[in-house]
C-alpha positions as CSV (number, residue, x, y, z in Angstrom):
1,M,64.8,-32.8,-19.0
2,T,64.5,-36.3,-20.7
3,D,64.3,-39.3,-19.6
4,A,68.0,-40.5,-18.8
5,P,69.5,-40.7,-15.0
6,T,68.6,-37.3,-13.1
7,H,71.7,-36.1,-10.5
8,A,71.5,-33.5,-7.8
9,G,73.9,-32.4,-5.2
10,F,74.9,-29.7,-2.7
11,V,78.3,-27.4,-3.2
12,A,79.6,-25.3,-0.3
13,L,80.8,-22.5,-0.9
14,I,83.7,-21.4,2.6
15,G,85.6,-19.1,3.1
16,E,87.3,-15.9,4.7
17,P,84.7,-13.7,5.6
18,N,84.4,-11.2,1.7
19,A,85.9,-13.9,0.4
20,G,82.9,-13.2,-2.6
21,K,80.7,-16.4,-1.1
22,S,77.1,-14.9,-1.5
23,T,77.7,-12.7,-4.9
24,L,79.3,-15.9,-6.1
25,L,76.1,-17.5,-5.6
26,N,74.0,-15.1,-6.1
27,A,75.1,-14.9,-10.2
28,V,75.4,-18.1,-10.3
29,V,71.6,-18.8,-9.3
30,G,71.1,-15.2,-11.5
31,A,68.8,-13.8,-8.4
32,K,69.5,-12.0,-5.1
33,L,68.9,-14.8,-2.8
34,S,72.2,-14.0,-0.5
35,I,72.8,-10.4,1.2
36,V,75.9,-8.7,-0.3
37,T,78.1,-6.2,1.7
38,H,81.4,-4.7,2.1
39,K,81.1,-5.7,5.6
40,V,83.0,-8.9,7.2
41,Q,80.6,-11.5,8.8
42,T,77.8,-10.4,5.8
43,T,76.0,-13.7,6.1
44,R,74.6,-15.0,9.3
45,F,73.2,-18.3,8.4
46,R,73.5,-21.1,5.4
47,I,71.6,-19.7,2.3
48,R,71.1,-22.4,-1.2
49,G,71.1,-21.7,-4.1
50,V,68.9,-24.0,-6.8
51,L,71.5,-24.0,-10.2
52,N,69.9,-27.0,-12.8
53,E,72.0,-28.0,-15.7
54,D,71.0,-30.2,-18.2
55,A,70.0,-33.2,-16.1
56,S,72.2,-31.7,-13.3
57,Q,70.3,-30.1,-10.1
58,I,73.2,-28.4,-8.6
59,I,72.4,-26.0,-4.9
60,F,75.2,-24.1,-3.7
61,V,75.2,-23.5,0.0
62,D,76.9,-20.2,1.0
63,T,77.7,-20.4,3.9
64,P,79.2,-17.8,7.3
65,G,82.8,-17.0,7.2
66,L,85.3,-18.5,8.4
67,F,87.0,-16.8,10.8
68,A,88.5,-16.7,14.6
69,P,85.3,-16.3,17.1
70,K,84.7,-14.7,19.6
71,R,81.3,-14.3,20.9
72,T,78.1,-16.5,20.1
73,L,76.9,-15.5,17.8
74,D,80.5,-15.8,16.3
75,R,80.8,-19.8,17.7
76,A,77.1,-20.8,15.6
77,M,78.0,-18.7,12.3
78,V,81.1,-20.8,12.3
79,A,79.8,-23.9,13.4
80,A,77.3,-23.7,10.3
81,A,80.0,-22.8,7.9
82,W,82.1,-26.4,8.8
83,A,79.0,-28.1,9.0
84,G,77.2,-26.6,5.7
85,A,81.0,-27.8,4.3
86,S,80.7,-30.9,6.1
87,D,77.4,-32.0,4.7
88,A,78.9,-31.6,1.1
89,D,79.1,-33.4,-2.0
90,V,81.3,-30.9,-2.9
91,V,82.9,-28.1,-1.2
92,M,84.3,-24.9,-3.1
93,L,87.0,-22.9,-1.0
94,L,86.9,-19.1,-2.5
95,I,89.7,-17.0,-1.8
96,E,90.3,-13.6,-2.6
97,A,93.2,-13.2,-5.6
98,H,95.0,-9.8,-4.3
99,R,94.8,-10.3,-0.6
100,G,96.6,-14.2,-1.4
101,V,97.2,-17.1,1.7
102,T,95.9,-15.1,5.4
103,K,96.2,-16.1,8.1
104,G,92.5,-16.9,8.0
105,V,92.7,-18.9,5.1
106,Q,95.8,-20.7,6.0
107,R,93.9,-21.2,9.4
108,I,91.1,-23.0,7.0
109,L,93.4,-24.5,5.3
110,D,94.7,-26.7,8.3
111,D,91.3,-27.9,9.3
112,L,89.4,-28.7,6.2
113,D,90.4,-32.2,7.0
114,K,88.6,-32.2,10.4
115,H,86.0,-31.1,8.7
116,L,85.3,-33.7,5.5
117,G,85.5,-36.5,4.3
118,P,88.0,-38.0,2.9
119,D,86.8,-38.6,-0.4
120,T,84.4,-35.2,-0.5
121,P,86.4,-32.8,-3.4
122,V,87.7,-29.9,-2.6
123,A,88.1,-26.8,-5.6
124,L,89.5,-23.9,-5.3
125,V,88.4,-21.1,-6.5
126,V,90.4,-18.0,-7.0
127,N,87.5,-14.9,-6.7
128,K,88.8,-11.3,-7.8
129,I,90.9,-11.8,-10.3
130,D,90.3,-8.8,-12.3
131,R,92.6,-6.8,-9.2
132,V,96.1,-8.7,-10.7
133,K,97.7,-9.8,-13.0
134,R,98.5,-13.4,-14.3
135,D,101.9,-13.7,-12.9
136,E,100.4,-13.0,-9.6
137,L,97.8,-15.6,-10.3
138,L,99.5,-18.2,-11.9
139,A,102.3,-17.6,-8.2
140,L,99.0,-17.7,-6.0
141,T,98.1,-20.6,-6.8
142,A,101.2,-22.2,-7.0
143,E,101.9,-21.8,-3.4
144,I,98.3,-22.6,-2.3
145,Q,99.3,-25.8,-3.5
146,E,102.0,-26.8,-2.4
147,K,100.4,-26.7,0.9
148,R,96.7,-28.6,0.3
149,S,96.6,-30.3,-3.0
150,F,92.9,-29.0,-5.2
151,E,91.3,-31.5,-7.3
152,E,90.7,-28.1,-9.4
153,V,91.4,-25.2,-9.6
154,F,89.0,-21.8,-11.1
155,Y,89.4,-18.7,-11.8
156,I,86.8,-15.7,-11.9
157,S,85.5,-12.2,-10.8
158,A,82.1,-13.5,-9.2
159,T,80.8,-9.1,-9.5
160,R,81.8,-9.2,-12.6
161,Q,80.5,-12.8,-14.0
162,N,83.9,-14.4,-15.7
163,G,84.6,-18.0,-15.6
164,L,81.5,-18.9,-14.3
165,D,80.6,-21.6,-17.1
166,P,83.9,-23.7,-16.7
167,M,82.8,-24.0,-13.1
168,T,79.4,-25.1,-13.6
169,Q,80.8,-27.6,-16.2
170,W,83.2,-29.7,-14.0
171,L,79.6,-29.0,-11.1
172,E,78.2,-31.1,-13.2
173,E,79.9,-33.2,-14.0
174,K,80.0,-34.3,-10.1
175,M,76.6,-34.6,-8.6
176,P,75.9,-37.5,-7.6
177,E,73.0,-39.4,-9.9
178,S,69.7,-38.5,-7.8
179,P,66.8,-37.6,-7.9
180,W,65.8,-33.4,-8.2
181,L,65.6,-32.6,-4.7
182,Y,63.5,-29.3,-5.6
183,P,60.9,-28.2,-8.0
184,E,62.7,-26.6,-11.3
185,D,61.4,-23.1,-11.0
186,Q,62.9,-22.9,-7.1
187,L,65.6,-21.1,-7.0
188,G,66.4,-21.0,-3.5
189,D,65.0,-22.7,0.0
190,A,64.1,-19.5,2.3
191,S,61.6,-17.8,3.1
192,M,60.0,-14.8,1.7
193,R,59.5,-12.9,5.2
194,A,63.4,-14.9,6.0
195,I,64.6,-12.7,2.8
196,A,62.4,-9.7,4.1
197,A,64.7,-9.6,6.7
198,E,67.9,-9.8,5.2
199,V,67.0,-7.3,2.5
200,T,66.9,-5.1,5.5
201,R,69.7,-5.9,7.5
202,E,71.7,-5.9,4.1
203,K,70.5,-1.4,4.4
204,L,71.6,-1.5,7.5
205,M,74.8,-3.0,7.2
206,L,75.4,-0.8,4.5
207,R,74.4,2.6,6.4
208,L,76.0,2.1,10.0
209,H,78.8,2.1,11.2
210,Q,81.6,0.3,12.9
211,E,80.3,-2.5,15.4
212,L,76.8,-1.5,15.3
213,P,75.8,-4.3,12.8
214,Y,77.8,-6.7,14.6
215,Q,75.2,-6.2,17.2
216,M,71.8,-5.9,15.6
217,T,69.2,-8.4,14.1
218,V,65.8,-7.7,11.8
219,E,62.5,-10.2,12.6
220,T,60.1,-9.8,10.2
221,E,57.0,-10.0,12.6
222,A,53.9,-10.0,11.2
223,W,53.1,-10.1,6.5
224,E,49.5,-9.7,5.5
225,E,48.8,-9.8,1.4
226,R,46.3,-7.4,0.7
227,K,42.9,-7.5,-1.6
228,D,44.6,-5.4,-3.9
229,G,47.8,-7.2,-4.2
230,S,49.7,-5.6,-2.5
231,V,51.9,-6.8,1.0
232,K,52.5,-5.3,4.7
233,I,55.3,-6.2,6.1
234,D,56.3,-5.4,9.7
235,Q,60.2,-6.3,10.9
236,A,61.8,-5.3,14.2
237,I,65.8,-4.3,14.7
238,I,66.3,-5.8,17.5
239,V,69.6,-3.7,19.4
240,A,71.6,-4.9,22.3
241,K,72.1,-1.6,24.1
242,E,69.6,1.0,24.8
243,G,71.5,3.5,22.8
244,H,72.1,1.6,19.8
245,R,68.3,3.1,18.9
246,P,69.5,6.8,18.7
247,I,71.7,5.5,15.9
248,I,69.4,4.0,13.8
249,L,66.4,6.2,14.3
250,G,69.2,9.3,12.9
251,K,67.9,12.9,12.9
252,G,64.2,13.0,13.2
253,G,64.1,9.5,12.7
254,Q,65.8,10.5,9.1
255,T,67.8,7.7,9.4
256,L,65.5,4.5,10.1
257,K,63.7,6.9,7.6
258,Q,66.4,6.2,5.0
259,I,66.9,2.7,5.6
260,G,63.0,2.0,5.3
261,Q,62.3,3.4,1.9
262,A,66.0,1.5,0.2
263,S,64.1,-1.5,1.9
264,R,61.6,-0.6,0.6
265,T,62.0,-0.2,-2.9
266,E,64.7,-3.6,-3.4
267,L,61.2,-5.9,-1.9
268,S,59.1,-3.7,-4.1
269,E,61.2,-4.9,-7.5
270,M,62.0,-8.6,-5.7
271,M,58.4,-9.2,-6.0
272,E,56.9,-7.1,-8.3
273,R,54.2,-5.4,-6.1
274,K,54.1,-2.3,-3.5
275,V,55.2,-3.4,-0.1
276,H,54.4,-1.1,2.9
277,L,57.4,-1.7,5.1
278,F,57.3,-0.7,8.7
279,L,60.0,-0.8,11.1
280,R,60.3,-1.0,14.6
281,V,63.1,-0.1,16.8
282,K,63.6,-2.8,20.0
283,V,66.1,-3.2,22.4
284,D,66.7,-6.4,23.8
285,E,70.4,-7.4,25.5
286,R,70.3,-10.5,25.1
287,W,69.0,-11.4,21.8
288,Q,72.7,-12.9,21.4
289,E,72.0,-16.0,23.7
290,D,68.1,-16.2,22.4
291,R,68.3,-20.4,21.4
292,A,64.7,-19.7,20.3
293,R,66.1,-16.7,17.6
294,Y,69.5,-19.0,16.6
295,S,66.7,-21.9,15.8
296,Q,64.7,-19.1,13.9
297,M,67.8,-18.0,11.6
298,G,69.4,-21.7,11.8
299,L,71.4,-22.2,13.5
300,E,72.5,-24.8,16.5
301,F,73.0,-22.7,19.7
302,P,76.5,-22.9,20.8
303,E,77.0,-25.4,24.4
304,G,79.9,-24.1,27.3
């Protein structure tokens, strides 16, 4: 850094579930901060990732996907996403190139101006461009810009990390003059306890099917630093029904064991030290109505 003025600001990544927001966040920051699965509604709360470019600090906010909420948790997630957008200096709307203007995208377009300030720059990010031909991209861009004008359009493949440089360069110029808001070596603001819980939840979501992944959560209950440099982590997998417990355990406890092994391996690689991970399954029929739990996840409990 030099004596030149510094810049810092927040960039909200919004879009439908599975549009690629978490993959994009991890790609631009260069580290896994947000879990990624093929299932929708994987991200439950706002996760921040920090990118330092020259004298600018760009703070990306990965928001939950925007969809038509049905349950209490759904409403809290959607509210968190819109709150992240309304607080941001720049908003990036991600859409999937091969899906185009879906009903969900149209709903977001209809709601955008209700939640954003009149001067908030909004860019369109067309993700997964490797799935379509160039003429389809141009037609999609024309279609969506007829519905709403965007300050800039970017074509990217977050998984292949293509097209990211023009986007980050544009964002660098958009950051307001400000001291940096995070230390130079900090990549995000989630605690390791929270990240560890999210890693285990990712493994559960990848392994389990149908509705069960949305009926559970993971909490890090205890964290013990050991003298040999390793760490002991105790986590609870909280489910809504007693009938969910045997599904997670699997025959002879094998499913839970495999989930634990996958989570332990990733956490050990991430933290570069040995991890002792202990999982238990806990039934709490009303966990989705527990205000304290919402606070722990950084969500506002929806009223009404």
